[in-house]
C-alpha positions, 0 to 999 in steps of 0.5 A: 797179584803181588802175593802171586808174584811173591810165590813165583819168586820164592819158588824160582830164586834162591835169594828169595826162597830164604825170605818169608812171604811177608818179607817178599811182599814188602819189596818194591814192585819195580824191584820185584818186576826186575827179579821176575824178568831175570827168571823169565830170561833163563833157559827153559826145556822146550821153548827156545826164546833165543831162536824166536828172537833171532828170526823175528821180523817184528818192529816191537812185538817180542822186543822182550820175551820172557819164558818160564817153566811154570807160572799160575797164569801168563796173564797174571804175570803180564798184568803185573809187569804192565803195571810195573811199566813194561813196554808194549810188545812184551811177551810172557810165555810159560811151558806150564800154567797151573791156574790158566784162565779162560773167560768168565773165570773158567780154568784153562787146562795148560799142561806141557805140550801147548803154547801158553803166552800173553802179550802186553799192548798199550794201544792209544784207543778208547775203552770201547774199541778194546773188544776189537783186539780180541777179534784181531787176535783171533784173525792172527791165530787163525791165519797162523794155523792156516799157514801151517796147514790147519783149516782154522775157523773162528768162533765168536768171540774168542775161540779157534776151531778145527773141524768143529773142535776147539784148538785155541782160546783167547782171553783179553783183559784191559786196564782203563783209566778215565777214558783211555786204555792204560794197557791190554793183556792178551792171553793166547792158548793153543793146544799144539801137542798135548794129549787130549786124554789128560783133559777133564772128560767134559772137555775131551769130545769138543777139543783137539790139538794141532798134532791130531789134526795135522798128523805131525808134532808141532814145534812150539818155538816155531809156532810162537815165532810164526804167531808173533810175526803174524800178530804184529801185522794184524795189530798194525791194522788195528792201530791204523784203525783199519778195522774193516780189513780185520773184520773182513778176515774175521768174517771170512774165517768165521764158524759162527756167522750163518749158524744157529746158536745159543748165547749163554748170558749171566744168570743163566739166560739164553738167547737163541737164533741165527748169527747173521754177522758182527758189527764194527764194534765186534758185537754179534748180530743175532736174528731171533725166531720172530725176525728181530735183530739183537746185538750181543756184546758178550756171552758164551756162544754155543753152535747148534748142529 
């Protein structure tokens, strides 16, 4: 991770560009983190962080917003900053990701024209509760998109759909020590204005954008502002352990519950059946053809039509 941060510094800071990669790697992580933050405070072309900060109604989410022209992955930057002591609520945004990450190591295409951001969270929870943060984030994203007129639905465990096509994805990565969570980084990608034709061919038919669905261009600055305000509300319920309130909204907006699905698991194993619900741990409850109920903790969900 430090090597990736070194490349970021070398590319964006003149005082680091003259140093070799080995020289940068010897720099103290705290000093490196401060240098990265300085880059993140510079003005970027499309996203106006000052406007976001001026109109935020949050108490702690977005107290520090860092925005970059280009990074490999906002989650990688956020994890490095979290390990260097950045506070809960820090937001890392990039106008482009060159190596955006999806679940199971998949690449997340992140060109100009989307919202690519990560949040640093430090919840006082046991590691077993961490998966619920993904569900809470899904509720926050879906609520945000509905508030601007899109009929957003949630597909278990981490996708947001409009008209059966993916418009957003969530990647949650947690760092636990002993029986406590040190930090959680939540990555959110929203396809707002990008051209679907530039995506790999295999992704095009199942992907969409807010611009396509709403027939108007979306301002990423405004979308991020609305999302951060909404996220703090939902995350507040999570911190207060009002999990039922979050799960109620998740179920209400679910595209998965009631559908016949296939769950792809490691080593190519598939489970098939009707998704009949999720439990209080965020696991999907699958009813198999023989009537047995199976609890699915993780996997890639494919909704069959």
